[in-house]
GULOTOR-602309 format. One record per atom (N, C-alpha, C, CB): residue in three letters; x, y, z. Coordinates in steps of 0.02 Angstrom, whole numbers, padded with zeros to 5 digits, always signed. Each point is the difference from the previous one (the first is absolute). Glycine has a CB too. Layout:
BEGIN
ALAXYZ ...
//
This chain:
BEGIN
MET-00011+02384-00619 MET-00020-00064+00040 MET+00058-00038-00008 MET-00124-00003-00017 SER+00151-00024+00087 SER+00041-00053-00006 SER-00025-00065+00018 SER+00078+00077+00016 THR-00044-00128-00047 THR-00029-00071+00000 THR+00056-00036+00033 THR-00075+00005-00109 GLU+00062-00037+00162 GLU+00042-00036+00027 GLU-00014-00075-00007 GLU+00019+00097+00069 THR+00042-00144-00072 THR-00018-00062-00003 THR+00049-00032+00045 THR-00052+00007-00114 LYS+00026-00065+00135 LYS+00033-00035+00042 LYS+00041-00072-00033 LYS-00093+00059+00083 GLU+00140-00070-00065 GLU+00046-00051-00042 GLU-00001-00060+00054 GLU+00089+00092-00075 GLU-00115-00147+00056 GLU+00005-00070+00034 GLU+00052-00052-00024 GLU-00116+00018+00016 THR+00152-00042+00025 THR+00031-00039-00036 THR+00014-00059+00032 THR+00035+00085-00054 PHE-00030-00135+00015 PHE-00007-00082+00002 PHE+00052-00032-00024 PHE-00107+00004-00013 THR+00110-00061+00064 THR+00075-00049-00017 THR-00018-00048-00051 THR+00051-00003+00120 LEU+00004-00025-00151 LEU-00022-00032-00067 LEU-00040-00067+00027 LEU+00112+00047-00083 GLU-00119-00077+00151 GLU-00023-00048+00013 GLU-00070+00015+00006 GLU+00101-00040+00042 GLU-00118+00106-00011 GLU-00074+00015+00004 GLU-00042+00006-00068 GLU+00034+00059+00105 ILE+00017-00029-00154 ILE-00042+00008-00065 ILE-00001-00076-00039 ILE+00040+00140-00014 LEU+00005-00175+00017 LEU-00008-00070-00023 LEU-00060-00037+00031 LEU+00123-00003-00014 THR-00132+00019+00076 THR-00048-00036+00046 THR-00070+00015-00016 THR+00081+00002+00089 SER-00085+00071-00119 SER-00059+00030-00013 SER-00026-00025-00063 SER+00031+00096+00063 LEU+00015-00101-00121 LEU-00012-00032-00061 LEU-00016-00071-00009 LEU+00065+00081-00023 LYS-00057-00125+00079 LYS+00004-00071-00006 LYS-00081-00015+00014 LYS+00139-00023+00043 THR-00162+00001-00076 THR-00083-00026+00007 THR-00012-00051+00037 THR-00022+00028-00099 ILE+00064-00092+00099 ILE-00018-00048+00043 ILE+00048+00003+00060 ILE-00050-00068-00096 HIS+00019+00055+00150 HIS+00033-00006+00059 HIS-00008-00058+00040 HIS-00007+00108-00005 ARG+00039-00143+00048 ARG-00012-00066+00026 ARG+00005+00014+00076 ARG+00047-00071-00103 LEU-00089+00039+00128 LEU-00007-00008+00073 LEU+00053-00066+00026 LEU-00139+00049-00008 ILE+00181-00038+00045 ILE+00042-00044+00022 ILE+00003-00008+00070 ILE+00053+00020-00093 LEU-00072-00102+00107 LEU-00013-00022+00073 LEU+00081-00030+00012 LEU-00156-00038-00002 TRP+00175+00051+00060 TRP+00071-00008+00033 TRP-00007-00055+00050 TRP+00035+00124-00013 ASN+00013-00160+00015 ASN-00005-00057+00058 ASN+00025+00045+00057 ASN+00026-00122-00069 ASP-00054+00088+00128 ASP+00018+00031+00064 ASP+00004-00054+00053 ASP-00056+00110-00032 ASP+00076-00089+00108 ASP+00007-00052+00045 ASP-00073+00005+00052 ASP+00151+00006-00012 VAL-00190+00029-00022 VAL-00058+00023+00062 VAL-00065-00047-00032 VAL+00041+00154+00035 ASN-00056-00143-00105 ASN-00069-00020-00022 ASN+00002-00085-00017 ASN-00025+00133-00055 THR-00029-00171+00074 THR-00013-00063-00005 THR-00013-00012-00068 THR-00037-00008+00110 PHE+00031-00053-00141 PHE-00020-00024-00064 PHE-00069+00022-00009 PHE+00076-00096+00001 ASP-00110+00072+00067 ASP-00070+00006-00006 ASP-00032+00081-00005 ASP+00004-00119+00067 HIS+00048+00157-00031 HIS-00028+00073-00008 HIS+00005+00019-00073 HIS+00038+00036+00119 VAL+00026-00054-00154 VAL+00024+00035-00071 VAL-00059-00039-00036 VAL+00152+00021+00002 ILE-00185-00074+00006 ILE-00045-00039-00054 ILE-00048+00043+00014 ILE+00029-00125-00007 HIS-00068+00127+00070 HIS-00062+00035+00030 HIS+00017+00071-00050 HIS-00016-00058+00151 CYS+00051+00089-00145 CYS+00009+00069-00014 CYS-00009+00004-00087 CYS+00089+00023+00119 MET-00048-00069-00148 MET-00014-00001-00068 MET-00072-00022-00033 MET+00119-00019+00009 MET-00138-00024+00033 MET-00081-00012-00018 MET-00040+00049+00012 MET+00007-00103+00024 LYS-00018+00133+00027 LYS-00035+00063+00024 LYS+00015+00054-00042 LYS+00003-00036+00112 TYR+00043+00060-00115 TYR+00014+00060-00033 TYR+00024+00006-00071 TYR+00019+00022+00107 LEU+00010-00074-00137 LEU+00017-00008-00069 LEU-00048-00048-00033 LEU+00120+00024+00026 ASP-00159-00051+00011 ASP-00043-00050-00041 ASP+00026-00068-00023 ASP-00044+00101-00038 TYR+00101-00123+00047 TYR+00028-00058-00006 TYR-00032-00064+00014 TYR+00080+00067+00019 SER-00088-00124-00060 SER-00017-00064+00042 SER+00051-00018+00048 SER-00062-00043-00092 GLU+00050-00011+00134 GLU+00036-00025+00047 GLU+00071-00028-00031 GLU-00114-00022+00065 HIS+00091-00017-00105 HIS+00060-00020-00045 HIS+00057+00039-00036 HIS-00082-00067-00010 GLN+00041+00117-00001 GLN+00046+00066-00033 GLN+00035+00036+00059 GLN-00088+00028-00102 ALA+00059-00021+00161 ALA+00009+00033+00059 ALA+00075-00032+00026 ALA-00142+00021+00025 GLU+00126-00103-00018 GLU+00050-00039+00029 GLU+00063-00001-00053 GLU-00092-00072+00071 LYS+00076+00084-00130 LYS+00067+00006-00046 LYS+00049+00065+00009 LYS-00072-00065-00086 ILE+00025+00113+00099 ILE+00036+00071+00011 ILE+00042-00005+00071 ILE-00103+00072-00066 ALA+00069-00088+00104 ALA+00026-00030+00064 ALA+00067-00030+00012 ALA-00106-00016+00003 TRP+00106-00042-00050 TRP+00058-00043-00005 TRP+00051+00042-00041 TRP-00069-00113+00008 GLU+00061+00157-00057 GLU+00038+00024-00040 GLU+00044+00061+00030 GLU-00083-00047-00085 VAL+00039+00075+00140 VAL+00041+00051+00042 VAL+00040-00023+00056 VAL-00085+00071-00027 HIS+00068-00145+00052 HIS+00028-00035+00038 HIS+00075-00007-00027 HIS-00114-00050+00035 ASN+00100+00007-00093 ASN+00069-00008-00041 ASN+00035+00048-00030 ASN-00041-00085-00019 LYS+00015+00115-00015 LYS+00030+00048-00038 LYS+00022+00076+00033 LYS-00069-00068-00085 GLY+00041+00084+00140 GLY-00003+00052+00040 GLY-00041+00059-00022 GLY+00103-00041+00033 LYS-00149+00031-00087 LYS-00038+00048-00022 LYS-00041-00010-00051 LYS+00073+00055+00038 CYS-00135-00033-00064 CYS-00042-00031-00049 CYS-00044+00074-00019 CYS-00005-00148+00053 ALA+00010+00153-00128 ALA-00060+00055-00026 ALA-00055-00034+00010 ALA+00055+00060-00088 VAL-00112-00033+00124 VAL-00059-00023+00011 VAL-00053+00031-00044 VAL+00041-00024+00109 LEU-00032+00096-00136 LEU-00043+00034-00030 LEU+00026+00048-00049 LEU-00061-00022+00094 GLU+00035+00029-00154 GLU+00010+00053-00046 GLU-00048+00043-00008 GLU+00062-00063-00050 GLY-00031+00145+00038 GLY-00058+00038-00017 GLY+00020+00076+00008 GLY-00082-00097+00038 SER+00042+00138-00043 SER+00031+00074-00003 SER+00037+00013+00080 SER-00107+00052-00098 PHE+00139-00001+00101 PHE+00034+00011+00060 PHE-00050+00025+00052 PHE+00107+00023-00063 THR-00168+00009+00040 THR-00040+00008+00043 THR-00038-00063+00034 THR+00000+00104-00061 GLU-00019-00139+00020 GLU-00022-00060+00030 GLU+00039-00041+00043 GLU-00057+00004-00086 MET+00115-00021+00071 MET+00049-00026+00037 MET+00015+00028+00067 MET+00038-00026-00103 GLU-00040+00094+00103 GLU+00005+00034+00067 GLU-00047-00028+00045 GLU+00036+00101-00049 VAL-00101-00089+00011 VAL-00046-00018+00055 VAL-00007-00079+00031 VAL-00059+00099-00057 TYR+00081-00153+00020 TYR+00008-00056+00024 TYR+00069-00005+00046 TYR-00072-00039-00102 ARG+00115+00068+00081 ARG+00063+00011+00043 ARG-00026+00012+00062 ARG+00075+00047-00084 LYS-00113+00011+00094 LYS-00010+00032+00063 LYS-00063-00055+00053 LYS+00033+00143-00076 ILE-00067-00167+00027 ILE-00047-00045+00014 ILE+00034-00066+00044 ILE-00066+00047-00114 LEU+00121-00073+00072 LEU+00036-00066+00024 LEU+00051+00017+00057 LEU-00009-00054-00122 GLN+00029+00122+00119 GLN+00050+00024+00062 GLN-00037+00006+00066 GLN+00070+00070-00080 GLN-00142-00057+00067 GLN-00036-00003+00075 GLN-00006-00062+00016 GLN-00065+00093-00008 GLU+00059-00134-00036 GLU-00012-00069+00025 GLU+00080-00032+00024 GLU-00120-00018-00091 GLY+00180+00057+00082 GLY+00061-00021+00032 GLY+00044-00028-00055 GLY-00056-00025+00112 LEU+00038+00016-00163 LEU+00043-00022-00057 LEU+00042+00054-00012 LEU-00080-00074-00051 THR+00143+00046+00012 THR+00046+00051-00018 THR+00000-00014-00091 THR+00082+00001+00138 VAL-00134+00059-00164 VAL+00011+00017-00061 VAL+00031+00073-00029 VAL-00090-00085+00006 THR+00113+00064-00064 THR+00015+00072-00032 THR-00021+00000-00073 THR+00101+00021+00078 VAL-00093+00046-00114 VAL-00025+00011-00071 VAL+00070+00007-00033 VAL-00123+00063+00023 ASP+00113-00108-00088 ASP+00051+00002-00039 ASP-00020+00046-00061 ASP+00040-00114+00045 
//
């Protein structure tokens, strides 16, 4: 009886990413969304206070990006998809 094995290959980046336990959701500046929309989304989906959401909006505006949430890769992907549906530019780091 013969046993076949299937070999999978991964890049170093994929291996290191899978080992990382904490991932960050990054909100990026764009020329499309208003401050009000960003603030609304931060409050509605990430449960930030209005003051916290305003600080995030200003940081994104001034620095080009802001880490808005940390957690597992799966959790960050869920929030990334939700915020992208709202038109925000977000990535998982």
